C-alpha positions in Angstrom: -21.5 -3.3 20.1 -18.3 -2.1 19.0 -16.5 0.8 20.6 -15.1 2.4 17.0 -15.1 2.1 13.4 -12.1 2.2 11.1 -12.0 6.1 10.0 -8.4 5.5 8.1 -5.6 3.2 7.6 -2.2 5.7 7.9 1.1 4.8 6.1 4.1 6.8 7.5 6.3 7.9 4.6 8.9 10.5 3.3 6.8 12.0 0.7 3.0 11.6 1.4 1.9 13.1 -2.1 4.1 10.9 -3.8 2.7 7.8 -2.1 -1.2 8.9 -2.1 -0.6 9.4 -5.9 0.7 5.6 -6.2 -2.1 4.1 -4.4 -4.6 6.3 -6.4 -3.4 4.7 -9.3 -3.6 1.1 -7.7 -6.7 1.3 -6.0 -8.6 4.9 -7.4 -9.5 7.7 -5.7 -8.2 11.4 -5.7 -5.7 12.4 -3.1 -6.5 15.6 -1.1 -4.3 17.4 1.3 -1.6 19.5 1.8 1.7 19.5 3.4 2.4 16.6 5.9 -0.8 14.8 5.5 -2.7 13.4 2.6 -6.3 11.6 2.2 -7.2 9.0 -0.3 -11.0 8.4 -0.1 -10.9 4.8 -1.5 -14.1 4.0 -3.7 -15.8 1.0 -1.4 -13.0 0.8 0.9 -11.5 2.5 3.9 -9.9 5.7 3.7 -6.2 5.5 3.2 -4.1 8.2 4.7 -0.2 8.9 4.5 1.4 11.2 7.1 5.3 12.6 6.4 7.7 10.9 8.9 11.1 12.4 9.1 13.6 9.8 8.9 11.2 7.4 7.9 12.8 3.7 7.5 10.9 1.1 5.3 10.5 -2.2 6.8 12.2 -5.4 5.4 10.5 -8.3 3.9 10.9 -10.9 5.8 12.8 -9.6 8.6 12.6 -9.8 12.5 14.4 -6.6 13.2 12.5 -4.4 10.7 9.3 -6.1 10.6 6.6 -5.0 8.4 4.1 -4.3 11.4 0.9 -4.1 8.9 0.3 -4.6 5.2 -2.6 -4.1 2.9 -4.3 -6.9 0.9 -5.8 -5.8 -2.2 -7.9 -8.1 -3.9 -7.7 -8.3 -8.0 -9.2 -10.5 -10.7 -6.2 -10.9 -12.6 -2.8 -11.2 -10.5 -0.6 -11.1 -14.0 -2.5 -7.7 -15.2 -2.6 -6.1 -11.7 1.1 -6.8 -11.1 2.1 -5.2 -14.6 0.2 -2.2 -13.6 1.7 -1.6 -9.8 5.2 -2.3 -11.1 4.6 0.6 -13.8 3.3 2.8 -10.9 6.4 2.2 -9.1 6.1 -1.2 -6.9 9.0 -3.4 -6.3 8.5 -7.2 -5.9 9.3 -8.8 -2.7 8.0 -12.3 -3.1 6.2 -12.8 -6.6 8.3 -15.7 -8.1 5.7 -18.5 -6.9 3.0 -18.2 -9.8 1.0 -21.1 -8.5 -0.1 -19.2 -5.2 -3.0 -16.9 -5.0 -0.9 -13.9 -3.7 2.0 -11.9 -4.7 3.9 -9.4 -2.2 5.4 -6.1 -3.3 6.6 -3.0 -1.7 5.3 0.4 -2.5 7.8 3.3 -3.3 7.9 4.2 0.3 9.0 0.6 1.1 5.6 -0.6 2.8 4.8 -4.3 1.6 1.2 -5.0 0.2 0.0 -8.1 -1.2 -1.9 -8.3 -4.5 -4.4 -11.3 -3.8 -6.6 -13.3 -6.1 -8.4 -14.9 -3.2 
């Protein structure tokens, strides 16, 4: 028997509304909330939440001194098509050169690493 269930995955960021809008463009859903906290109910997935963090310092990929601490793996059907869309939404490629792999690594607009996976 489990003790708990996942309620939300929370990402610290400088602008919760902007980052929630980015992820709504990537995984769907409608951002809800005001001020320093925004929820994004993801269709078929866990809620993503975005919390304002003053002085937010994004992780570096890869780096031992500012490690990523967590990242999202987002499953897609077509890596090339998904890449075009996330780049248009404001993602930055971190490790996407090797086209033979089944995943590519990007940073969201607040600097959090995430992977597009055709796994």
